[in-house]
N, C-alpha and C positions, 0 to 999 in steps of 0.2 A: 568770135565777137566782141570787144569788148564795150561794157557800156559808160556812161559818163562818171570823170573824178567824182569824189565827193568835195562838198562846198566849203572851203576851211573860212570859218569868223574868230574872230578875236572878241569875247564877251567878259562883262564884268557882273560883278553884281551890283545891282542896285543900292543904294545908301541905306545901309543897316540893316541888310535881306541878308539872312544864310543860304544858299544855296547847297543843297545836297550834288555833291558827286554822283552819277547812276552809278549802277552796279557792273556794268559790261566796263565802264571805264575804270574799274577799282580791280576786275580781274586780268588786269594786264600788267606785264611785265614794271611797266614806268607807274611812280608813285605816284597819286596827283591830292592825296588827302581826302578826307570825308565831305569837306567845303569845297566854295568855289574862293580862291583867293581872290578879295580886294582889290591885288595887282591884275587879277583877270588872267585870261586863259585861252588858246588858241585852241578852238574842238572843230571837229566834223558838226555840219549845218544836220542835225539829226533831228526827228520828232519831239524827243524831249527836249531839246532845246528851244525849237520852235514854240511848246507851249509856254515854257519857262518867260521868252518873252512878252506870249499872247499872254501871261499872268502879271508881267507887268515884273518879273522879280531879275531881268539881267536887262543889258543894253548892248546892242552891238557899238563897238566903238572901232576907230581904225588904229591901226596897227602904227602907220606913224606917229602918230600922239603919245604911244606906249611901246616902246621896244619889246621885239620878243622874248619872252620868258623861257629860261632851259627849266623845266621841271624834273628835278630830279631827290633821291631822299637825302642828302644835304641841304637840299632847300627849302625842305617844306617838317618842323619838326612841330607832327599834332599831339596834341593828348596825350594819347596812346605812347607816343615815343616819349616823351616828358614821362608817365610815369614807369613806364621800363626801365628808360636811365636811370631812373631813382631808386626803383630797387636794387638794379645790377650796381649801382653806388654804396647803398646800403647794407648788401652783399659783402664789399670788398671790405 
């Protein structure tokens, strides 16, 4: 018996909002960063994101307005990574 597949939505933070990425997404192989990118992200519609929408922190947008993002380590350069790179360069 199979359950229903999860609903996938494309979300963006509302202007000026800094929305954290939940821990369950940080524990995966794919790196999403600490906060939701301004460009948006395709995610499973979970209670976490439903609550963020109710709190008016995010908005669902159609993907036709925004091309899908390929999120990987090269595309995201968080503050942690910048500090790590600076330390590595200083050691060289």
